[in-house]
N, C-alpha and C positions, 0 to 999 in steps of 0.2 A: 129492703127499703134504702133510701138515700135522701139526703137533703139537697142534692144537686142533680141536675139533668141538663142535657144538651139539646137545644132547639135545632130544628132542621137546618137553620142557617149557621150552625156551629157556634151558637151563643150559649155560654154557660149560665144557667138559671140557678139562683140560690133561694131555696124555700124559706130560709130564716130571714131574708131581707124583705122589707115591706114592699119594695119595688122590684124584687127578684133579681136585683143587680143589673137590670136592663131597662128599667123604666116602665115595666108592665105591672098590672095589678094581678092579684091571685085569681080574680074572677075571669081574667082573660084566658086562663089555661085550665081552670077547674070546672068540670062538668059542662063543657061546651061541645057542640056538635057542628061540623065534624070535629073529631078529637084533634087537639094540637099535637103534632108529631114531636114527641120528646123521647130521648134515648139516654142510655147509661153513658156517663162520661168515659168509662173504661172500655166497654165492649160494644156500645151502640144499641143494645137491646131496648125494646120499648118500655117506657116508664111513665105512666099517666100520673097526674097530680092527684093527691089524696088528702083527706082530712078525717081523722078518726072521730067517732061519735063522742058526745059530751060524756064526762067532764073534760076529757082530753081534747084539745083543739090544736095539736101540734101538726103543722103542715109538713108534708113529705112527698116523695115520689116512690111509688110502688113498682115492682117489676111484673111485667106480663107473664102469664103462664108459659111454660116451656122455655124459660130463659136459659141461656147458656151461662155457665159459671165463670165468674171473673173475680178479680181481687175485691171489688166493691161488694159483690154478692156474698162474699164470705164474711163480711164484717158483721159483728153482733150488734144488738141494740145498745149494749153497754159502750161499745166502741163509738157508735154514732152519737150517743148522748155526751160522752166525754169530749168528743170533737166540738160539739155544740157549746159545751161549757167553756172550753178554751177560746173559741171564737167570740163568745159573749164577753169574756174577761178582757180580751184584746181590745174590743170596741170601747169598753168602759175605760181602759187605760189610755185611750187616745190613738190607738193604732187602727189600721185597716186590715180586716180579716177576710180571706177568700178561701172557701171550702173547696177541697179537691182541686187545687191549683196544679197545673202541669207546666213542665218546661221541656228542655231538650233531653229526652230519655228518662224523665223522672216525674213523679206525681206525689204530692204531699197532702196530708189530711187537712191542714190549715196553714195557709201561707200568710204570715204577718208582715206588714210593711209599716215601719216606724215613720214618724214625721220627718226624720232626716234622710229617709230613703233606704235605710238598712232593712234587709229582709231575713226572716227566720222561718224555716219550715218546721212546723210542729207535726210530729208523727206519733200517733197513739199506737202502741205495740202491745196488744194483749195476747197474741198468739206467739208460739215459739219461733225463734229466728236465730241464725248463727251470727257471731260477731263479724265474720268475713263478709256476709251479705250486707250487714249494716254499713261496714266500711265502704263497700262498693256503692251503695246508695248515697252515702255521705259525700263520696267523691264526685258523683254526678251532680248533686245540688251545689256543691262547692264550686264546680266549674261555671255555674251561673251566678256566683257570688251570693249564695244563699247559705246561711248557717243552719245546720240541722239540730233539732232538739227532740229527743226521744222521750216518750212518757210511758212508764210501765205501772202496773199495779203491784204494790208490795216492794220487797227488797231482795227477793230471791234470784232475780235474773243475773247471770254471770256477766252479761255485757254492760251492766251498770258500772263496772269497774274500769272499762276500757273505752266507753263511748260517751259523747256529750248527752247524757241521759239523766233522768230523775225517776225515782220510784214514788208512787202516790199512795196515800192512805185515804180511802173513800170516807164520806160522812157516815156516822153511826146511824142506827135505826131511828133515833130521835132527831135526826137531821144534823146540821152542822156544816162545816166547810171541808173541802179537800185540803189535805196537808201534804207537805213534802216529807217523805219518810226516808229517803236516801238520795244521794247524788249532789247535795249542796254542801260545799266544803269551805273551811276557813283555815288559813295558814296561821299556826300559833307560835312558830319559831323554828329553830333548827337544833339538831343534836348530833354529836359525833358518832360515827359508826365504828365501834371498836374493832370490827373485823378488818375494815379497810382503812381506818384512820381518816375518813372523809366526812364532811358535814352532810347531813340529810335533812330534808324538809319534814316538818311534823304537821300533819293535817288532822283536823277534827271535823266531823260532820255537824252541820247546823240543823237543829230540829225545831219544830214548832212553827215553821214558816207556812203560810197559807198559799195555795195555788194562785190566788188573786195577787198576792204580793210578788210571788216569783214571776208571774207573767208580766207584771208591770216593770219589774227590774230588768228582765230580759229585753223588753221593748225599749227601755230607756238606755240600755247598754251598761247598766250598773253591774250586772253579772255576765260573765262570758265563759265559754268552754275552758276547762282546766287544762289547757295545752300550753306549756311553757317551754317546750323544746320541739324541734323539727326532727329529732332522731326517731326513725321509724321503729326502733327497738323499744322505745319508751311509749307505752300506751297508758294514758292517764285519763280516766273518765270523770264525768260530773261537771259541775259548774262552780264558779267561785267569783268573788269580787275582784275588780280590777286591781285594787291595792294588794290583795293576796297574790295575784298573778305576777305583779311586778316584783314583790319580795321573793317569790319562788324562783324567778329568773335570776335574781341576785344570788340566792343560795346555790342554784345550779352553776352559775359562773364560778363561785367559790369552790364548789366541788370539782369542777373541771380544772381549775388552777391547781388545787391540791393534788389531783391525779397526775397532772403534768410534772409537778415538783417531785412526786414519788417516782415517776418513771425516769426523770433526769437523775435522781439520786441513785436509783438502781443501775442505770447505765454507767454512771461514773464509778460506782463501786465495782462493777464488772470490769471496766477498763483498767482500774487500779489493780485489781487482782491479776488480770492477764499481764499487765506490765511487770508486776512483781515476780510472777512465775517466769516470764521471759528473761528478766534480769538475773535470776538465780541460775537459769540454764546457761546463759552466756558466761557467767562467772565460773561455772564448773568446767565448761569447754575451754575457757582461757587457761585455767589452772592445769588441766590435762595436757594442753599444748605446750606449756612451759616445761612440764616435767619430761615430756617426750623429747623436747629440744635439748634438755640438759643431758639426757642419756646419749643421744646421737652425737653430741659435740664433745663428749668425754668430760664435761665440766663437773661431773659427780665424782669427786675425789675420795680417796680412801679415808681421809680425815673426817669427812662428813658422811661417811657411809652409814654411821649409826643413826643419822637423822631420819625421821619418817619420810621426808621428801626423797632423799637419795636412796633409801632402802627400797622405796617403791620403784624408782627408776632402774635400780640394779636388777630387780626381779623382772621388770619389763624388758630389759636388754637381753636377758638370758632366756626369756620365754620362747 
């Protein structure tokens, strides 16, 4: 099943939209003969319009028999319903939501467009995926100036720590709301690192935030991906408020300044040590040259023969 299908004229229809996103009514495509040619947005396989029997009246597009497998075909009902929930919350928050939107080499579950034109691609990820593949997909949407936001169930996914993602807690058996269980952070200060002597940012996860509030904050730009450095070696996942992001950049600047001071002190100490070692070597060579000169010139007299300097020269002359 899917909530989107492509018309023969390559128009994307959205079953959750009253006018299907194209100005058509549902009656224009549901149970009409001859059948309206509709296909899967990913693979093009036939997908007629369907409505389940009462009490459920959720409109959707089903796949014809003998379908070929594609990414959309692998999505579960839970995946589809969470996409629908996010799209509905985006509409309530004043944004425009487009299901299964596509761009240059990418497709996202829900593409949100804010009133100021900013775009966020929401990706529900319930199946296993590697962080490397997520980074590649993020790079493709970023090339079209789209910010990626990944949504997982629970807190166990490793990529929650390195990608702009949140973990969700579903409503309980008695109902309720979706809650953010992981991935929303607040900067609470900084502390020195005793091992390196550098300041470190201290982050705490924010709990108890509903998915409704989080979607509205993302749409309004109040929370952003927790990326405060362009260093590819630093991978920081999750989302945070703009104020926390600005403070984190200040802490990072302090850390980099402290690192440069430590490097400069280390270089200066090394240069001083090498200079002292070189000075001692030159003094020893100069002293040996003076003693050898005294022997060759005969200036080491018998009266001074008992002195350590001439005694050394006398032995060197007879060696």
